[in-house]
C-alpha positions as CSV (number, residue, x, y, z in Angstrom):
1,M,-53.0,64.2,98.3
2,I,-51.3,66.7,95.9
3,E,-53.0,66.9,92.5
4,P,-50.7,66.9,89.4
5,N,-51.4,70.5,88.6
6,E,-50.6,71.5,92.2
7,L,-47.2,69.7,92.4
8,E,-44.7,72.0,90.7
9,P,-45.3,75.1,92.8
10,F,-45.0,73.0,95.9
11,R,-41.8,71.4,94.7
12,T,-40.3,74.8,93.8
13,V,-40.9,76.3,97.3
14,M,-39.8,73.0,98.9
15,R,-36.5,73.4,97.0
16,D,-36.2,76.9,98.5
17,L,-36.8,75.5,101.9
18,Q,-34.2,72.7,101.4
19,T,-31.5,75.0,100.0
20,G,-32.4,77.6,102.7
21,A,-31.6,75.0,105.4
22,A,-28.4,74.0,103.6
23,R,-27.3,77.6,103.1
24,Y,-27.9,78.3,106.8
25,Y,-25.7,75.3,107.7
26,A,-23.0,76.5,105.4
27,E,-23.1,80.0,106.9
28,T,-22.5,78.6,110.4
29,A,-19.1,77.4,109.2
30,S,-18.1,80.8,107.7
31,A,-19.2,83.3,110.3
32,G,-21.9,84.4,108.0
33,E,-25.0,86.5,108.7
34,L,-27.5,83.9,109.9
35,G,-30.6,86.1,110.6
36,S,-31.6,86.7,106.9
37,T,-31.3,83.1,106.1
38,V,-33.4,82.1,109.0
39,R,-36.1,84.7,108.1
40,A,-36.2,83.4,104.5
41,F,-36.7,79.8,105.8
42,I,-39.5,80.9,108.0
43,A,-41.2,82.7,105.1
44,N,-41.0,79.7,102.8
45,C,-42.2,77.4,105.6
46,Q,-45.3,79.5,106.0
47,I,-45.9,79.6,102.2
48,L,-46.2,75.8,102.2
49,N,-48.4,75.8,105.2
50,D,-50.7,78.4,103.7
51,W,-50.9,76.5,100.4
52,F,-51.6,73.2,102.2
53,L,-54.4,74.8,104.2
54,N,-56.0,77.0,101.6
55,A,-54.9,76.3,98.0
56,I,-55.1,72.5,97.4
57,V,-58.1,70.3,96.8
58,D,-57.2,68.0,99.7
59,A,-56.7,70.8,102.2
60,A,-59.0,69.1,104.8
61,S,-56.6,66.2,105.1
62,Y,-53.8,68.5,105.9
63,E,-55.8,70.6,108.4
64,A,-56.8,67.3,110.2
65,L,-53.1,66.8,111.0
66,F,-53.3,69.7,113.4
67,N,-56.3,68.4,115.3
68,Q,-56.2,66.0,118.2
69,P,-54.5,63.7,118.2
70,R,-51.9,65.7,116.4
71,L,-49.3,64.4,114.0
72,A,-45.9,64.2,115.5
73,D,-43.8,67.3,114.6
74,S,-46.9,69.4,113.6
75,D,-46.2,71.7,116.5
76,V,-43.0,72.9,114.7
77,I,-45.2,74.2,111.8
78,D,-47.4,76.2,114.2
79,A,-44.3,77.5,115.9
80,M,-42.9,78.6,112.5
81,K,-46.3,80.3,111.8
82,Y,-46.0,82.1,115.1
83,V,-42.6,83.5,114.5
84,R,-43.4,84.4,110.9
85,N,-46.4,86.5,112.1
86,V,-44.1,88.1,114.7
87,S,-41.7,89.1,111.9
88,Q,-44.5,90.3,109.6
89,H,-46.8,92.2,112.0
90,V,-44.7,93.6,114.8
91,L,-41.6,95.8,114.7
92,H,-39.3,93.0,115.9
93,V,-36.5,91.3,114.0
94,V,-36.5,87.6,114.3
95,K,-33.0,86.2,114.5
96,P,-30.9,83.5,116.2
97,S,-29.9,84.2,119.8
98,D,-26.6,86.2,120.1
99,T,-25.5,83.4,122.5
100,M,-24.2,80.5,120.5
101,T,-21.9,77.5,120.9
102,L,-18.7,77.2,118.8
103,V,-17.7,73.7,118.0
104,G,-14.7,72.4,116.0
105,G,-10.9,72.2,115.8
106,T,-8.3,71.6,113.2
107,S,-11.0,70.5,110.7
108,G,-12.9,73.8,111.0
109,Y,-15.4,75.4,113.4
110,R,-19.1,75.7,113.2
111,S,-21.5,77.9,115.3
112,Y,-24.6,76.4,116.8
113,A,-27.2,79.1,117.4
114,Q,-30.5,78.8,119.3
115,W,-33.9,80.4,118.8
116,E,-34.3,83.4,121.1
117,A,-37.3,84.1,123.3
118,I,-40.0,86.4,121.9
119,P,-40.4,89.3,124.4
120,T,-43.7,89.6,126.1
121,E,-44.1,93.2,124.9
122,V,-43.9,91.8,121.3
123,H,-46.3,89.0,122.0
124,V,-49.1,91.2,123.3
125,K,-49.2,93.1,120.1
126,L,-50.1,90.0,118.1
127,H,-53.5,89.0,117.0
128,R,-55.3,86.6,119.4
129,R,-55.1,83.7,117.0
130,T,-51.4,84.1,116.7
131,Q,-51.0,84.5,120.4
132,A,-52.5,81.0,120.7
133,L,-49.5,79.6,118.9
134,R,-47.0,80.8,121.5
135,P,-47.0,77.4,123.4
136,A,-46.0,75.7,120.2
137,Y,-43.1,78.1,119.7
138,E,-42.0,77.7,123.3
139,A,-42.2,73.9,123.0
140,S,-40.7,73.4,119.5
141,L,-38.3,76.3,118.8
142,E,-37.4,78.5,121.8
143,G,-34.0,77.6,123.1
144,K,-33.6,74.9,120.5
145,E,-30.7,74.7,118.1
146,L,-31.6,76.2,114.8
147,M,-30.5,73.5,112.3
148,S,-32.2,70.7,114.1
149,T,-35.5,72.5,113.9
150,M,-35.1,73.2,110.2
151,M,-34.5,69.5,109.7
152,A,-37.7,68.8,111.7
153,V,-39.7,71.1,109.3
154,L,-38.2,69.3,106.3
155,R,-39.1,65.9,107.7
156,F,-42.6,67.0,108.5
157,Y,-43.4,68.2,104.9
158,A,-41.6,65.2,103.3
159,G,-43.8,63.0,105.5
160,V,-47.0,64.8,104.7
161,A,-46.3,64.8,100.9
162,P,-43.2,62.9,99.8
163,N,-43.5,63.9,96.2
164,I,-42.9,67.6,96.9
165,V,-39.3,66.9,97.9
166,H,-37.0,68.5,95.3
167,R,-34.4,66.1,94.0
168,D,-31.3,66.4,91.9
169,Q,-30.4,64.4,88.8
170,H,-29.4,61.4,91.0
171,G,-32.6,61.4,93.0
172,E,-30.9,62.9,96.0
173,W,-32.5,65.7,98.1
174,T,-31.4,69.1,96.6
175,G,-29.0,70.7,99.1
176,F,-28.2,67.5,101.0
177,P,-26.3,65.8,102.6
178,L,-24.9,68.6,104.7
179,M,-21.1,68.7,105.1
180,S,-19.8,66.5,107.9
181,Q,-18.6,68.1,111.1
182,P,-16.1,65.8,112.9
183,G,-17.3,64.6,116.3
184,I,-20.9,65.8,115.7
185,S,-23.6,63.1,115.3
186,D,-26.5,65.4,114.3
187,P,-28.2,64.2,111.1
188,L,-26.7,65.3,107.8
189,H,-29.8,64.4,105.9
190,P,-33.5,64.7,106.6
191,E,-34.1,61.0,106.0
192,E,-31.2,59.9,108.3
193,P,-32.4,57.9,111.3
194,M,-31.6,59.6,114.6
195,G,-30.2,58.1,117.8
196,N,-29.6,54.6,116.6
197,L,-26.3,53.7,114.8
198,A,-27.6,50.3,113.6
199,R,-30.6,51.9,111.9
200,A,-28.5,54.7,110.5
201,R,-26.0,52.2,109.1
202,A,-28.8,50.2,107.5
203,W,-30.3,53.4,106.0
204,M,-26.9,54.4,104.5
205,D,-26.2,50.9,103.1
206,S,-29.7,50.7,101.5
207,R,-29.4,53.8,99.4
208,R,-27.1,55.0,96.6
209,P,-23.8,56.4,97.9
210,G,-23.3,60.2,97.4
211,G,-21.4,61.6,94.5
212,D,-21.5,61.0,90.8
213,A,-19.2,58.0,90.5
214,R,-16.5,55.9,92.1
215,V,-13.2,54.7,90.7
216,I,-11.8,51.5,92.3
217,C,-8.1,51.5,93.1
218,G,-7.6,48.2,94.8
219,L,-8.7,45.4,97.2
220,A,-7.6,44.7,100.7
221,T,-8.4,41.8,103.0
222,I,-8.8,42.9,106.7
223,D,-9.8,40.4,109.4
224,G,-11.0,38.0,106.7
225,V,-13.2,40.5,105.0
226,Q,-12.4,41.9,101.5
227,Y,-12.9,45.6,100.9
228,Y,-12.6,47.4,97.6
229,Y,-11.3,50.9,97.9
230,G,-10.9,54.0,95.8
231,Y,-12.2,57.5,95.3
232,T,-15.7,59.0,95.1
233,F,-15.9,61.7,92.4
234,V,-18.2,64.7,91.9
235,G,-17.5,65.7,88.3
236,R,-13.7,65.5,88.0
237,L,-13.0,66.1,91.7
238,A,-12.7,63.5,94.5
239,F,-12.9,64.8,98.1
240,A,-13.3,61.4,99.8
241,P,-12.1,57.8,99.6
242,F,-14.5,54.9,99.9
243,Y,-14.2,51.4,101.3
244,E,-16.9,48.9,100.6
245,T,-17.5,45.1,100.8
246,I,-18.1,43.1,97.7
247,A,-21.8,42.7,98.5
248,Q,-22.2,46.4,99.1
249,I,-20.6,47.4,95.8
250,N,-22.8,45.0,93.9
251,Q,-25.8,46.3,95.6
252,D,-24.8,49.9,94.8
253,I,-24.4,48.9,91.1
254,A,-27.8,47.3,91.1
255,L,-29.2,50.6,92.3
256,G,-27.7,52.3,89.3
257,F,-24.6,53.8,90.9
258,P,-21.6,53.8,88.5
259,Y,-18.3,52.2,89.6
260,F,-15.2,52.4,87.4
261,E,-11.8,50.8,87.4
262,G,-8.8,52.8,86.1
263,N,-5.3,54.2,86.8
264,V,-5.9,57.2,89.0
265,A,-2.2,58.0,89.4
266,A,-1.7,58.4,85.7
267,N,-4.8,60.4,85.1
268,A,-5.4,62.6,88.1
269,S,-3.3,64.9,90.4
270,D,-3.4,66.2,93.9
271,V,-5.3,69.5,93.7
272,S,-5.6,70.0,97.5
273,A,-4.0,73.5,97.3
274,E,-6.8,74.7,95.1
275,H,-9.5,73.6,97.6
276,P,-8.6,74.8,101.1
277,E,-12.2,74.3,102.1
278,A,-12.0,70.5,101.8
279,L,-12.7,68.9,105.2
280,Q,-10.0,66.3,105.1
281,G,-7.6,68.4,103.1
282,H,-6.9,65.9,100.3
283,V,-8.5,66.5,96.9
284,V,-7.8,64.5,93.7
285,G,-8.6,66.1,90.4
286,S,-9.0,64.1,87.2
287,H,-7.4,65.6,84.1
288,E,-10.2,64.4,81.8
289,D,-13.7,63.0,82.2
290,L,-13.6,59.6,84.0
291,A,-15.0,57.8,81.1
292,T,-12.0,58.7,78.9
293,W,-9.5,56.7,81.1
294,S,-11.5,54.3,83.2
295,T,-13.8,51.3,82.5
296,R,-17.2,51.0,84.0
297,I,-17.8,47.7,85.8
298,T,-21.0,45.8,86.2
299,R,-20.0,43.5,89.1
300,V,-17.1,42.8,91.5
301,E,-15.9,39.5,92.7
302,A,-13.5,38.1,95.3
303,R,-9.9,38.0,94.2
304,E,-6.3,38.4,95.4
305,D,-5.5,41.7,97.1
306,W,-4.2,44.3,94.7
307,C,-3.5,48.0,94.4
308,S,-3.4,50.1,91.2
309,P,0.0,51.6,90.2
310,G,1.2,54.7,92.1
311,R,-1.0,54.0,95.2
312,D,0.2,52.9,98.6
313,P,-1.6,49.7,99.7
314,D,-0.5,50.1,103.4
315,R,-2.0,53.6,103.5
316,W,-5.3,52.4,102.1
317,R,-5.5,49.5,104.6
318,S,-4.8,51.9,107.4
319,E,-7.6,54.3,106.2
320,C,-10.0,51.4,105.8
321,T,-9.7,50.4,109.5
322,L,-11.1,53.8,110.5
323,E,-14.5,52.6,109.4
324,I,-14.4,49.2,111.0
325,A,-16.2,49.0,114.3
326,G,-14.0,47.7,117.1
327,V,-10.9,49.5,115.9
328,L,-12.4,52.8,116.8
329,P,-15.4,53.4,119.2
330,D,-18.6,52.7,117.2
331,C,-19.7,56.3,117.2
332,M,-16.4,57.5,115.7
333,A,-16.2,54.7,113.1
334,H,-19.8,55.5,112.2
335,G,-19.0,59.2,111.7
336,V,-16.1,58.4,109.4
337,R,-18.2,56.0,107.3
338,R,-21.1,58.3,107.2
339,A,-19.0,61.2,105.9
340,R,-17.5,58.9,103.2
341,R,-20.7,57.0,102.3
342,L,-22.8,60.1,101.9
343,N,-19.9,62.0,100.3
344,A,-20.4,64.6,103.0
345,L,-16.8,65.7,102.8
346,V,-17.6,67.8,99.7
347,P,-18.0,71.6,100.2
348,P,-21.5,72.6,99.3
349,R,-22.1,73.6,95.7
350,R,-23.5,77.1,95.2
351,L,-27.1,77.0,96.2
């Protein structure tokens, strides 16, 4: 239980933790310096841990999570505490292992680094209470890929106290979703279910889509199912198309997500050359705010297939099939839909 007067400091440091994880992920795609970002994440993790243990009224409830039987994932917090004490009390620089995996292709590369082992000569210099945390480090961090452990930390704290999660103006986690990496199924969001495509699809469909708004450009019937399609905008830029059933769009609207209908060809241009960082390489820029040339809709219905002027209906139909299971292997179709539904094709805003 977090008291009202305790909440804002927690939410501020949780924001630092969230954006630190997102910044680390962005650095892995730009050959950035990863160590300083990792060390900042460790420090913020331990700030939250210290506050939960020592600064809040309900500290006893938090401490009980580390007793037997322990809460799942609590070892990762002890592991972070261990490595934070290493960095603070011993002349040893904590950093990702120099050995890392490079994954990618024409859509860009990303490095996947692991936590390196803490040398025995460093460990023996630690206080005995810190030394007792080494098994947690070896079990939860050592040899593990960095980003997945950062996500585990975020999930742990969100599970302990959901109201400390820092959110943007749309209610989304600040710093998330992460930008999609083609062919990689690792979660792009701390809330995303892992290892089960059906659960992950249900999770995506039950929440607001990513982005600020969508503009519908047409309707296509494929194998007897009608899909509305168009662009997802963040401000005046659209990095991703969308394809949704009638039921899904009406559910999104009920959740408060804005859908518009308007002539994109007459009011927007291809600005891909200005955004070489875009994952799929096609970016549409609106000349003015969407509200000046499109009409907000409150519901969609079944109707004859149509396509707005200046758009190619055959291209839209072809793009839509990439999300339909059976046309592509399920895991590939899911990856395409996830990137579009979460709007995870958008390069990260400055954090």
